[in-house]
N, CA, C and O atoms as a GROMACS GRO file, in nm:
protein
  532
    1MET      N    1   1.364   0.889  -1.749
    1MET     CA    2   1.269   0.824  -1.837
    1MET      C    3   1.130   0.839  -1.778
    1MET      O    4   1.092   0.769  -1.684
    2ALA      N    5   1.054   0.931  -1.836
    2ALA     CA    6   0.920   0.955  -1.782
    2ALA      C    7   0.829   1.014  -1.887
    2ALA      O    8   0.874   1.074  -1.985
    3LEU      N    9   0.700   0.996  -1.864
    3LEU     CA   10   0.598   1.060  -1.947
    3LEU      C   11   0.551   1.185  -1.876
    3LEU      O   12   0.535   1.186  -1.754
    4TRP      N   13   0.529   1.291  -1.954
    4TRP     CA   14   0.484   1.418  -1.901
    4TRP      C   15   0.364   1.467  -1.978
    4TRP      O   16   0.354   1.445  -2.099
    5ASN      N   17   0.273   1.534  -1.910
    5ASN     CA   18   0.160   1.601  -1.974
    5ASN      C   19   0.196   1.749  -1.975
    5ASN      O   20   0.195   1.814  -1.871
    6VAL      N   21   0.226   1.801  -2.093
    6VAL     CA   22   0.263   1.942  -2.108
    6VAL      C   23   0.154   2.009  -2.190
    6VAL      O   24   0.142   1.988  -2.310
    7ASN      N   25   0.075   2.091  -2.122
    7ASN     CA   26  -0.037   2.160  -2.186
    7ASN      C   27  -0.127   2.064  -2.264
    7ASN      O   28  -0.171   2.096  -2.375
    8GLY      N   29  -0.152   1.946  -2.206
    8GLY     CA   30  -0.242   1.850  -2.268
    8GLY      C   31  -0.178   1.756  -2.367
    8GLY      O   32  -0.246   1.668  -2.421
    9GLN      N   33  -0.050   1.770  -2.394
    9GLN     CA   34   0.020   1.681  -2.488
    9GLN      C   35   0.112   1.589  -2.408
    9GLN      O   36   0.186   1.635  -2.322
   10ILE      N   37   0.107   1.458  -2.437
   10ILE     CA   38   0.191   1.361  -2.367
   10ILE      C   39   0.325   1.353  -2.438
   10ILE      O   40   0.332   1.327  -2.558
   11ILE      N   41   0.433   1.377  -2.361
   11ILE     CA   42   0.568   1.368  -2.418
   11ILE      C   43   0.654   1.277  -2.330
   11ILE      O   44   0.626   1.259  -2.211
   12TYR      N   45   0.756   1.221  -2.390
   12TYR     CA   46   0.848   1.130  -2.322
   12TYR      C   47   0.984   1.196  -2.313
   12TYR      O   48   1.030   1.256  -2.410
   13THR      N   49   1.049   1.186  -2.196
   13THR     CA   50   1.185   1.238  -2.181
   13THR      C   51   1.275   1.130  -2.122
   13THR      O   52   1.232   1.050  -2.039
   14GLU      N   53   1.399   1.128  -2.166
   14GLU     CA   54   1.497   1.034  -2.111
   14GLU      C   55   1.548   1.082  -1.975
   14GLU      O   56   1.578   1.000  -1.888
   15GLY      N   57   1.559   1.212  -1.958
   15GLY     CA   58   1.609   1.269  -1.833
   15GLY      C   59   1.511   1.367  -1.776
   15GLY      O   60   1.390   1.344  -1.781
   16ALA      N   61   1.561   1.475  -1.721
   16ALA     CA   62   1.476   1.578  -1.663
   16ALA      C   63   1.396   1.649  -1.772
   16ALA      O   64   1.440   1.659  -1.886
   17LEU      N   65   1.278   1.698  -1.734
   17LEU     CA   66   1.194   1.773  -1.827
   17LEU      C   67   1.247   1.914  -1.839
   17LEU      O   68   1.266   1.982  -1.738
   18SER      N   69   1.271   1.958  -1.961
   18SER     CA   70   1.319   2.093  -1.987
   18SER      C   71   1.222   2.160  -2.083
   18SER      O   72   1.197   2.109  -2.193
   19ILE      N   73   1.168   2.273  -2.042
   19ILE     CA   74   1.068   2.342  -2.124
   19ILE      C   75   1.119   2.481  -2.158
   19ILE      O   76   1.162   2.556  -2.070
   20THR      N   77   1.114   2.516  -2.285
   20THR     CA   78   1.149   2.649  -2.330
   20THR      C   79   1.023   2.713  -2.387
   20THR      O   80   0.980   2.677  -2.497
   21PRO      N   81   0.963   2.809  -2.314
   21PRO     CA   82   0.841   2.872  -2.364
   21PRO      C   83   0.865   2.940  -2.500
   21PRO      O   84   0.969   3.003  -2.521
   22THR      N   85   0.770   2.925  -2.590
   22THR     CA   86   0.784   2.982  -2.725
   22THR      C   87   0.693   3.101  -2.750
   22THR      O   88   0.690   3.154  -2.861
   23GLY      N   89   0.620   3.143  -2.650
   23GLY     CA   90   0.530   3.256  -2.669
   23GLY      C   91   0.467   3.296  -2.538
   23GLY      O   92   0.503   3.243  -2.433
   24PRO      N   93   0.373   3.389  -2.544
   24PRO     CA   94   0.307   3.434  -2.422
   24PRO      C   95   0.219   3.324  -2.363
   24PRO      O   96   0.176   3.232  -2.434
   25GLY      N   97   0.193   3.334  -2.236
   25GLY     CA   98   0.106   3.237  -2.170
   25GLY      C   99   0.186   3.147  -2.077
   25GLY      O  100   0.309   3.152  -2.074
   26SER      N  101   0.115   3.067  -2.003
   26SER     CA  102   0.181   2.980  -1.908
   26SER      C  103   0.194   2.839  -1.964
   26SER      O  104   0.123   2.798  -2.056
   27VAL      N  105   0.286   2.766  -1.905
   27VAL     CA  106   0.308   2.627  -1.942
   27VAL      C  107   0.269   2.541  -1.824
   27VAL      O  108   0.315   2.563  -1.712
   28PHE      N  109   0.183   2.443  -1.849
   28PHE     CA  110   0.139   2.351  -1.745
   28PHE      C  111   0.204   2.216  -1.771
   28PHE      O  112   0.186   2.159  -1.879
   29ALA      N  113   0.278   2.165  -1.675
   29ALA     CA  114   0.344   2.035  -1.692
   29ALA      C  115   0.328   1.954  -1.564
   29ALA      O  116   0.343   2.005  -1.453
   30ARG      N  117   0.297   1.826  -1.582
   30ARG     CA  118   0.291   1.734  -1.469
   30ARG      C  119   0.321   1.594  -1.517
   30ARG      O  120   0.309   1.563  -1.636
   31ARG      N  121   0.361   1.510  -1.426
   31ARG     CA  122   0.393   1.370  -1.458
   31ARG      C  123   0.266   1.303  -1.508
   31ARG      O  124   0.159   1.321  -1.451
   32HIS      N  125   0.277   1.225  -1.615
   32HIS     CA  126   0.161   1.157  -1.672
   32HIS      C  127   0.162   1.011  -1.629
   32HIS      O  128   0.262   0.941  -1.642
   33THR      N  129   0.047   0.965  -1.577
   33THR     CA  130   0.031   0.824  -1.541
   33THR      C  131  -0.103   0.775  -1.594
   33THR      O  132  -0.192   0.853  -1.626
   34TYR      N  133  -0.115   0.645  -1.602
   34TYR     CA  134  -0.240   0.581  -1.644
   34TYR      C  135  -0.297   0.507  -1.524
   34TYR      O  136  -0.228   0.428  -1.461
   35MET      N  137  -0.424   0.534  -1.492
   35MET     CA  138  -0.492   0.465  -1.382
   35MET      C  139  -0.562   0.343  -1.440
   35MET      O  140  -0.644   0.354  -1.531
   36VAL      N  141  -0.529   0.226  -1.385
   36VAL     CA  142  -0.588   0.101  -1.433
   36VAL      C  143  -0.657   0.031  -1.317
   36VAL      O  144  -0.618   0.048  -1.202
   37PRO      N  145  -0.761  -0.048  -1.346
   37PRO     CA  146  -0.831  -0.119  -1.240
   37PRO      C  147  -0.743  -0.228  -1.178
   37PRO      O  148  -0.660  -0.287  -1.247
   38ARG      N  149  -0.763  -0.255  -1.050
   38ARG     CA  150  -0.690  -0.362  -0.982
   38ARG      C  151  -0.736  -0.496  -1.040
   38ARG      O  152  -0.855  -0.518  -1.061
   39THR      N  153  -0.641  -0.583  -1.065
   39THR     CA  154  -0.671  -0.718  -1.114
   39THR      C  155  -0.583  -0.817  -1.038
   39THR      O  156  -0.504  -0.779  -0.951
   40ASN      N  157  -0.598  -0.943  -1.072
   40ASN     CA  158  -0.516  -1.045  -1.008
   40ASN      C  159  -0.379  -1.060  -1.075
   40ASN      O  160  -0.303  -1.150  -1.039
   41VAL      N  161  -0.347  -0.973  -1.171
   41VAL     CA  162  -0.217  -0.980  -1.239
   41VAL      C  163  -0.132  -0.856  -1.210
   41VAL      O  164  -0.048  -0.818  -1.292
   42GLY      N  165  -0.152  -0.794  -1.096
   42GLY     CA  166  -0.070  -0.680  -1.057
   42GLY      C  167  -0.089  -0.563  -1.152
   42GLY      O  168  -0.202  -0.519  -1.176
   43LYS      N  169   0.022  -0.512  -1.205
   43LYS     CA  170   0.014  -0.398  -1.296
   43LYS      C  171  -0.016  -0.441  -1.439
   43LYS      O  172  -0.025  -0.356  -1.528
   44GLY      N  173  -0.032  -0.570  -1.463
   44GLY     CA  174  -0.066  -0.618  -1.596
   44GLY      C  175   0.054  -0.624  -1.688
   44GLY      O  176   0.165  -0.656  -1.644
   45GLY      N  177   0.033  -0.594  -1.814
   45GLY     CA  178   0.140  -0.599  -1.914
   45GLY      C  179   0.108  -0.508  -2.030
   45GLY      O  180   0.011  -0.432  -2.027
   46PHE      N  181   0.191  -0.516  -2.134
   46PHE     CA  182   0.173  -0.433  -2.252
   46PHE      C  183   0.178  -0.522  -2.375
   46PHE      O  184   0.252  -0.621  -2.379
   47ILE      N  185   0.100  -0.486  -2.476
   47ILE     CA  186   0.108  -0.552  -2.606
   47ILE      C  187   0.101  -0.446  -2.715
   47ILE      O  188   0.050  -0.336  -2.694
   48MET      N  189   0.153  -0.482  -2.830
   48MET     CA  190   0.144  -0.396  -2.948
   48MET      C  191   0.038  -0.455  -3.040
   48MET      O  192   0.039  -0.575  -3.067
   49LYS      N  193  -0.052  -0.371  -3.089
   49LYS     CA  194  -0.156  -0.415  -3.183
   49LYS      C  195  -0.179  -0.302  -3.281
   49LYS      O  196  -0.206  -0.189  -3.241
   50ASP      N  197  -0.168  -0.331  -3.409
   50ASP     CA  198  -0.187  -0.232  -3.514
   50ASP      C  199  -0.101  -0.108  -3.490
   50ASP      O  200  -0.150   0.005  -3.503
   51SER      N  201   0.024  -0.128  -3.456
   51SER     CA  202   0.122  -0.020  -3.432
   51SER      C  203   0.087   0.069  -3.313
   51SER      O  204   0.138   0.180  -3.302
   52LYS      N  205   0.002   0.020  -3.224
   52LYS     CA  206  -0.033   0.095  -3.104
   52LYS      C  207  -0.001   0.009  -2.982
   52LYS      O  208  -0.007  -0.114  -2.988
   53LYS      N  209   0.032   0.074  -2.872
   53LYS     CA  210   0.064   0.004  -2.749
   53LYS      C  211  -0.056   0.009  -2.655
   53LYS      O  212  -0.117   0.114  -2.636
   54PHE      N  213  -0.089  -0.106  -2.596
   54PHE     CA  214  -0.202  -0.116  -2.505
   54PHE      C  215  -0.158  -0.179  -2.375
   54PHE      O  216  -0.073  -0.268  -2.371
   55HIS      N  217  -0.218  -0.129  -2.266
   55HIS     CA  218  -0.202  -0.195  -2.137
   55HIS      C  219  -0.307  -0.306  -2.132
   55HIS      O  220  -0.422  -0.285  -2.170
   56VAL      N  221  -0.267  -0.424  -2.086
   56VAL     CA  222  -0.362  -0.533  -2.067
   56VAL      C  223  -0.356  -0.579  -1.923
   56VAL      O  224  -0.247  -0.580  -1.866
   57PRO      N  225  -0.465  -0.617  -1.862
   57PRO     CA  226  -0.592  -0.654  -1.924
   57PRO      C  227  -0.691  -0.539  -1.942
   57PRO      O  228  -0.804  -0.565  -1.984
   58SER      N  229  -0.656  -0.415  -1.911
   58SER     CA  230  -0.753  -0.305  -1.921
   58SER      C  231  -0.780  -0.261  -2.065
   58SER      O  232  -0.884  -0.201  -2.091
   59TRP      N  233  -0.690  -0.290  -2.157
   59TRP     CA  234  -0.701  -0.250  -2.298
   59TRP      C  235  -0.706  -0.098  -2.313
   59TRP      O  236  -0.775  -0.047  -2.402
   60ILE      N  237  -0.634  -0.027  -2.227
   60ILE     CA  238  -0.620   0.117  -2.241
   60ILE      C  239  -0.504   0.144  -2.336
   60ILE      O  240  -0.395   0.090  -2.318
   61GLU      N  241  -0.529   0.227  -2.439
   61GLU     CA  242  -0.419   0.264  -2.528
   61GLU      C  243  -0.326   0.358  -2.453
   61GLU      O  244  -0.371   0.455  -2.392
   62VAL      N  245  -0.196   0.329  -2.459
   62VAL     CA  246  -0.097   0.408  -2.386
   62VAL      C  247   0.008   0.462  -2.482
   62VAL      O  248   0.018   0.417  -2.596
   63HIS      N  249   0.084   0.558  -2.436
   63HIS     CA  250   0.194   0.615  -2.514
   63HIS      C  251   0.294   0.503  -2.546
   63HIS      O  252   0.314   0.414  -2.464
   64PRO      N  253   0.357   0.506  -2.664
   64PRO     CA  254   0.451   0.400  -2.702
   64PRO      C  255   0.567   0.379  -2.605
   64PRO      O  256   0.623   0.270  -2.598
   65GLU      N  257   0.605   0.481  -2.529
   65GLU     CA  258   0.717   0.470  -2.436
   65GLU      C  259   0.673   0.441  -2.292
   65GLU      O  260   0.753   0.450  -2.200
   66THR      N  261   0.547   0.406  -2.273
   66THR     CA  262   0.496   0.380  -2.139
   66THR      C  263   0.566   0.260  -2.076
   66THR      O  264   0.590   0.158  -2.141
   67SER      N  265   0.600   0.276  -1.947
   67SER     CA  266   0.660   0.166  -1.871
   67SER      C  267   0.572   0.138  -1.749
   67SER      O  268   0.472   0.206  -1.727
   68PHE      N  269   0.610   0.037  -1.671
   68PHE     CA  270   0.532   0.006  -1.551
   68PHE      C  271   0.536   0.119  -1.449
   68PHE      O  272   0.447   0.128  -1.365
   69ASP      N  273   0.637   0.206  -1.454
   69ASP     CA  274   0.643   0.322  -1.365
   69ASP      C  275   0.531   0.421  -1.394
   69ASP      O  276   0.497   0.503  -1.309
   70ASP      N  277   0.474   0.413  -1.514
   70ASP     CA  278   0.367   0.505  -1.555
   70ASP      C  279   0.228   0.448  -1.526
   70ASP      O  280   0.128   0.513  -1.555
   71ILE      N  281   0.222   0.329  -1.470
   71ILE     CA  282   0.094   0.262  -1.442
   71ILE      C  283   0.062   0.274  -1.294
   71ILE      O  284   0.143   0.238  -1.209
   72MET      N  285  -0.057   0.325  -1.264
   72MET     CA  286  -0.105   0.335  -1.126
   72MET      C  287  -0.227   0.244  -1.114
   72MET      O  288  -0.318   0.250  -1.198
   73VAL      N  289  -0.230   0.162  -1.011
   73VAL     CA  290  -0.340   0.068  -0.992
   73VAL      C  291  -0.441   0.128  -0.894
   73VAL      O  292  -0.404   0.176  -0.787
   74GLU      N  293  -0.569   0.126  -0.934
   74GLU     CA  294  -0.674   0.175  -0.845
   74GLU      C  295  -0.675   0.093  -0.717
   74GLU      O  296  -0.666  -0.030  -0.721
   75GLU      N  297  -0.685   0.160  -0.607
   75GLU     CA  298  -0.681   0.091  -0.479
   75GLU      C  299  -0.813   0.023  -0.444
   75GLU      O  300  -0.814  -0.074  -0.367
   76LYS      N  301  -0.924   0.073  -0.499
   76LYS     CA  302  -1.053   0.015  -0.466
   76LYS      C  303  -1.071  -0.118  -0.538
   76LYS      O  304  -1.049  -0.127  -0.658
   77LEU      N  305  -1.111  -0.218  -0.466
   77LEU     CA  306  -1.148  -0.344  -0.528
   77LEU      C  307  -1.287  -0.330  -0.586
   77LEU      O  308  -1.364  -0.245  -0.544
   78PHE      N  309  -1.320  -0.413  -0.683
   78PHE     CA  310  -1.448  -0.404  -0.750
   78PHE      C  311  -1.564  -0.409  -0.651
   78PHE      O  312  -1.661  -0.336  -0.665
   79GLU      N  313  -1.553  -0.495  -0.552
   79GLU     CA  314  -1.661  -0.507  -0.455
   79GLU      C  315  -1.684  -0.378  -0.377
   79GLU      O  316  -1.795  -0.355  -0.329
   80GLU      N  317  -1.582  -0.295  -0.364
   80GLU     CA  318  -1.596  -0.171  -0.290
   80GLU      C  319  -1.668  -0.063  -0.371
   80GLU      O  320  -1.706   0.040  -0.316
   81LEU      N  321  -1.686  -0.085  -0.500
   81LEU     CA  322  -1.754   0.015  -0.582
   81LEU      C  323  -1.903   0.022  -0.551
   81LEU      O  324  -1.967   0.125  -0.573
   82PHE      N  325  -1.957  -0.089  -0.500
   82PHE     CA  326  -2.100  -0.093  -0.468
   82PHE      C  327  -2.117  -0.114  -0.319
   82PHE      O  328  -2.071  -0.213  -0.262
   83ILE      N  329  -2.183  -0.021  -0.258
   83ILE     CA  330  -2.224  -0.040  -0.120
   83ILE      C  331  -2.374  -0.056  -0.129
   83ILE      O  332  -2.445   0.036  -0.169
   84GLU      N  333  -2.421  -0.171  -0.092
   84GLU     CA  334  -2.562  -0.202  -0.109
   84GLU      C  335  -2.632  -0.198   0.026
   84GLU      O  336  -2.649  -0.301   0.091
   85PRO      N  337  -2.673  -0.077   0.067
   85PRO     CA  338  -2.736  -0.067   0.197
   85PRO      C  339  -2.872  -0.135   0.202
   85PRO      O  340  -2.920  -0.172   0.309
   86LYS      N  341  -2.935  -0.152   0.086
   86LYS     CA  342  -3.068  -0.212   0.083
   86LYS      C  343  -3.082  -0.303  -0.037
   86LYS      O  344  -3.022  -0.281  -0.142
   87SER      N  345  -3.164  -0.406  -0.020
   87SER     CA  346  -3.202  -0.491  -0.132
   87SER      C  347  -3.342  -0.545  -0.104
   87SER      O  348  -3.383  -0.560   0.011
   88TRP      N  349  -3.414  -0.573  -0.212
   88TRP     CA  350  -3.551  -0.620  -0.203
   88TRP      C  351  -3.565  -0.741  -0.294
   88TRP      O  352  -3.512  -0.742  -0.405
   89GLU      N  353  -3.637  -0.845  -0.248
   89GLU     CA  354  -3.658  -0.964  -0.330
   89GLU      C  355  -3.804  -0.974  -0.372
   89GLU      O  356  -3.895  -0.943  -0.295
   90PHE      N  357  -3.823  -1.018  -0.496
   90PHE     CA  358  -3.957  -1.034  -0.551
   90PHE      C  359  -3.967  -1.171  -0.615
   90PHE      O  360  -3.881  -1.211  -0.693
   91LYS      N  361  -4.072  -1.243  -0.581
   91LYS     CA  362  -4.098  -1.374  -0.638
   91LYS      C  363  -4.161  -1.356  -0.775
   91LYS      O  364  -4.252  -1.275  -0.791
   92SER      N  365  -4.114  -1.431  -0.873
   92SER     CA  366  -4.169  -1.424  -1.008
   92SER      C  367  -4.315  -1.467  -1.007
   92SER      O  368  -4.352  -1.561  -0.937
   93SER      N  369  -4.396  -1.398  -1.086
   93SER     CA  370  -4.538  -1.434  -1.095
   93SER      C  371  -4.560  -1.550  -1.191
   93SER      O  372  -4.669  -1.607  -1.196
   94THR      N  373  -4.456  -1.586  -1.268
   94THR     CA  374  -4.472  -1.691  -1.368
   94THR      C  375  -4.385  -1.814  -1.344
   94THR      O  376  -4.391  -1.909  -1.422
   95GLY      N  377  -4.307  -1.815  -1.239
   95GLY     CA  378  -4.219  -1.930  -1.217
   95GLY      C  379  -4.158  -1.930  -1.079
   95GLY      O  380  -4.206  -1.862  -0.988
   96ASP      N  381  -4.050  -2.007  -1.065
   96ASP     CA  382  -3.984  -2.021  -0.935
   96ASP      C  383  -3.876  -1.917  -0.910
   96ASP      O  384  -3.818  -1.914  -0.802
   97LYS      N  385  -3.849  -1.833  -1.007
   97LYS     CA  386  -3.739  -1.737  -0.998
   97LYS      C  387  -3.767  -1.628  -0.896
   97LYS      O  388  -3.881  -1.586  -0.876
   98THR      N  389  -3.659  -1.582  -0.830
   98THR     CA  390  -3.667  -1.467  -0.740
   98THR      C  391  -3.579  -1.359  -0.797
   98THR      O  392  -3.464  -1.384  -0.832
   99TYR      N  393  -3.631  -1.237  -0.807
   99TYR     CA  394  -3.556  -1.123  -0.859
   99TYR      C  395  -3.518  -1.032  -0.744
   99TYR      O  396  -3.592  -1.018  -0.647
  100THR      N  397  -3.400  -0.971  -0.756
  100THR     CA  398  -3.350  -0.886  -0.649
  100THR      C  399  -3.325  -0.746  -0.701
  100THR      O  400  -3.256  -0.727  -0.801
  101VAL      N  401  -3.381  -0.647  -0.632
  101VAL     CA  402  -3.353  -0.506  -0.659
  101VAL      C  403  -3.252  -0.463  -0.554
  101VAL      O  404  -3.270  -0.487  -0.435
  102LYS      N  405  -3.143  -0.399  -0.600
  102LYS     CA  406  -3.039  -0.352  -0.509
  102LYS      C  407  -3.016  -0.203  -0.531
  102LYS      O  408  -3.042  -0.149  -0.639
  103GLN      N  409  -2.968  -0.139  -0.427
  103GLN     CA  410  -2.940   0.004  -0.433
  103GLN      C  411  -2.789   0.022  -0.433
  103GLN      O  412  -2.719  -0.029  -0.346
  104LYS      N  413  -2.738   0.097  -0.533
  104LYS     CA  414  -2.595   0.125  -0.541
  104LYS      C  415  -2.558   0.237  -0.445
  104LYS      O  416  -2.644   0.298  -0.383
  105LYS      N  417  -2.428   0.261  -0.434
  105LYS     CA  418  -2.375   0.364  -0.345
  105LYS      C  419  -2.436   0.501  -0.372
  105LYS      O  420  -2.463   0.577  -0.279
  106ASP      N  421  -2.459   0.532  -0.500
  106ASP     CA  422  -2.514   0.665  -0.535
  106ASP      C  423  -2.666   0.672  -0.520
  106ASP      O  424  -2.726   0.775  -0.551
  107GLY      N  425  -2.729   0.564  -0.474
  107GLY     CA  426  -2.873   0.563  -0.453
  107GLY      C  427  -2.952   0.504  -0.569
  107GLY      O  428  -3.071   0.479  -0.556
  108ALA      N  429  -2.887   0.483  -0.682
  108ALA     CA  430  -2.956   0.428  -0.799
  108ALA      C  431  -2.997   0.282  -0.772
  108ALA      O  432  -2.928   0.209  -0.701
  109LEU      N  433  -3.109   0.244  -0.830
  109LEU     CA  434  -3.159   0.108  -0.815
  109LEU      C  435  -3.130   0.027  -0.940
  109LEU      O  436  -3.135   0.080  -1.051
  110TYR      N  437  -3.102  -0.102  -0.923
  110TYR     CA  438  -3.090  -0.191  -1.036
  110TYR      C  439  -3.149  -0.326  -0.999
  110TYR      O  440  -3.157  -0.361  -0.881
  111CYS      N  441  -3.190  -0.401  -1.100
  111CYS     CA  442  -3.258  -0.528  -1.078
  111CYS      C  443  -3.196  -0.635  -1.168
  111CYS      O  444  -3.141  -0.603  -1.273
  112ASP      N  445  -3.203  -0.761  -1.126
  112ASP     CA  446  -3.145  -0.867  -1.207
  112ASP      C  447  -3.248  -0.938  -1.296
  112ASP      O  448  -3.220  -1.046  -1.348
  113CYS      N  449  -3.366  -0.876  -1.315
  113CYS     CA  450  -3.466  -0.935  -1.404
  113CYS      C  451  -3.438  -0.896  -1.549
  113CYS      O  452  -3.364  -0.802  -1.577
  114TRP      N  453  -3.498  -0.972  -1.642
  114TRP     CA  454  -3.473  -0.948  -1.784
  114TRP      C  455  -3.530  -0.813  -1.831
  114TRP      O  456  -3.475  -0.752  -1.923
  115GLY      N  457  -3.637  -0.767  -1.770
  115GLY     CA  458  -3.693  -0.637  -1.807
  115GLY      C  459  -3.593  -0.525  -1.782
  115GLY      O  460  -3.574  -0.437  -1.866
  116TYR      N  461  -3.529  -0.530  -1.667
  116TYR     CA  462  -3.430  -0.426  -1.635
  116TYR      C  463  -3.305  -0.444  -1.720
  116TYR      O  464  -3.249  -0.346  -1.770
  117ILE      N  465  -3.260  -0.567  -1.736
  117ILE     CA  466  -3.140  -0.593  -1.815
  117ILE      C  467  -3.158  -0.544  -1.959
  117ILE      O  468  -3.067  -0.487  -2.017
  118GLY      N  469  -3.277  -0.567  -2.014
  118GLY     CA  470  -3.302  -0.528  -2.153
  118GLY      C  471  -3.343  -0.384  -2.174
  118GLY      O  472  -3.309  -0.324  -2.277
  119HIS      N  473  -3.415  -0.327  -2.078
  119HIS     CA  474  -3.475  -0.194  -2.101
  119HIS      C  475  -3.446  -0.092  -1.991
  119HIS      O  476  -3.487   0.024  -2.002
  120LYS      N  477  -3.376  -0.133  -1.887
  120LYS     CA  478  -3.346  -0.046  -1.772
  120LYS      C  479  -3.473   0.002  -1.703
  120LYS      O  480  -3.473   0.105  -1.636
  121LYS      N  481  -3.582  -0.075  -1.718
  121LYS     CA  482  -3.710  -0.049  -1.652
  121LYS      C  483  -3.769  -0.183  -1.611
  121LYS      O  484  -3.759  -0.281  -1.684
  122CYS      N  485  -3.830  -0.186  -1.494
  122CYS     CA  486  -3.900  -0.308  -1.455
  122CYS      C  487  -4.001  -0.278  -1.347
  122CYS      O  488  -3.993  -0.176  -1.278
  123LYS      N  489  -4.097  -0.370  -1.332
  123LYS     CA  490  -4.203  -0.350  -1.233
  123LYS      C  491  -4.150  -0.361  -1.091
  123LYS      O  492  -4.210  -0.308  -0.998
  124HIS      N  493  -4.038  -0.430  -1.072
  124HIS     CA  494  -3.982  -0.446  -0.937
  124HIS      C  495  -3.927  -0.314  -0.884
  124HIS      O  496  -3.951  -0.277  -0.769
  125ILE      N  497  -3.854  -0.242  -0.969
  125ILE     CA  498  -3.801  -0.112  -0.929
  125ILE      C  499  -3.915  -0.012  -0.912
  125ILE      O  500  -3.913   0.070  -0.819
  126THR      N  501  -4.014  -0.019  -1.000
  126THR     CA  502  -4.131   0.069  -0.986
  126THR      C  503  -4.199   0.046  -0.852
  126THR      O  504  -4.237   0.142  -0.785
  127GLU      N  505  -4.213  -0.078  -0.812
  127GLU     CA  506  -4.277  -0.108  -0.683
  127GLU      C  507  -4.194  -0.055  -0.566
  127GLU      O  508  -4.249  -0.002  -0.469
  128VAL      N  509  -4.062  -0.070  -0.574
  128VAL     CA  510  -3.976  -0.018  -0.467
  128VAL      C  511  -3.992   0.133  -0.457
  128VAL      O  512  -4.008   0.186  -0.347
  129ARG      N  513  -3.990   0.202  -0.572
  129ARG     CA  514  -4.002   0.349  -0.570
  129ARG      C  515  -4.139   0.395  -0.522
  129ARG      O  516  -4.149   0.488  -0.442
  130GLU      N  517  -4.245   0.331  -0.572
  130GLU     CA  518  -4.379   0.373  -0.535
  130GLU      C  519  -4.413   0.344  -0.390
  130GLU      O  520  -4.479   0.425  -0.325
  131ASN      N  521  -4.369   0.232  -0.339
  131ASN     CA  522  -4.402   0.193  -0.203
  131ASN      C  523  -4.294   0.230  -0.102
  131ASN      O  524  -4.310   0.209   0.018
  132LYS      N  525  -4.184   0.287  -0.154
  132LYS     CA  526  -4.074   0.327  -0.068
  132LYS      C  527  -4.041   0.219   0.033
  132LYS      O  528  -4.031   0.243   0.154
  133LEU      N  529  -4.023   0.097  -0.019
  133LEU     CA  530  -3.998  -0.020   0.066
  133LEU      C  531  -3.872  -0.009   0.144
  133LEU      O  532  -3.839  -0.100   0.220
   0.00000   0.00000   0.00000
């Protein structure tokens, strides 16, 4: 009982995979799995919605015959996705708020101010880039 990716098509077999080529060319086959993010519910579960099967809590649509053997959990925890080697704090010019610019693992900058949240641009990131703080 397994899911297989055969030339890009997902198929289910009860036993061993048996392929009979029907024409020229090669056949590519490998075990098919779904990679899901790590959560506090282990491998999660499955639900049916509108005649489709979904893995939850990721809400990834899966093959109707998918089992927990076909689910692979990402080993990285969410916190490991961001390595923040640097951060900069800026005091608001209009109030008591402090805004923080952080650098992600890939070097990209992000800020928690409303300008960045709404437009992906802000004076805080501009200042970091211009002054190479």
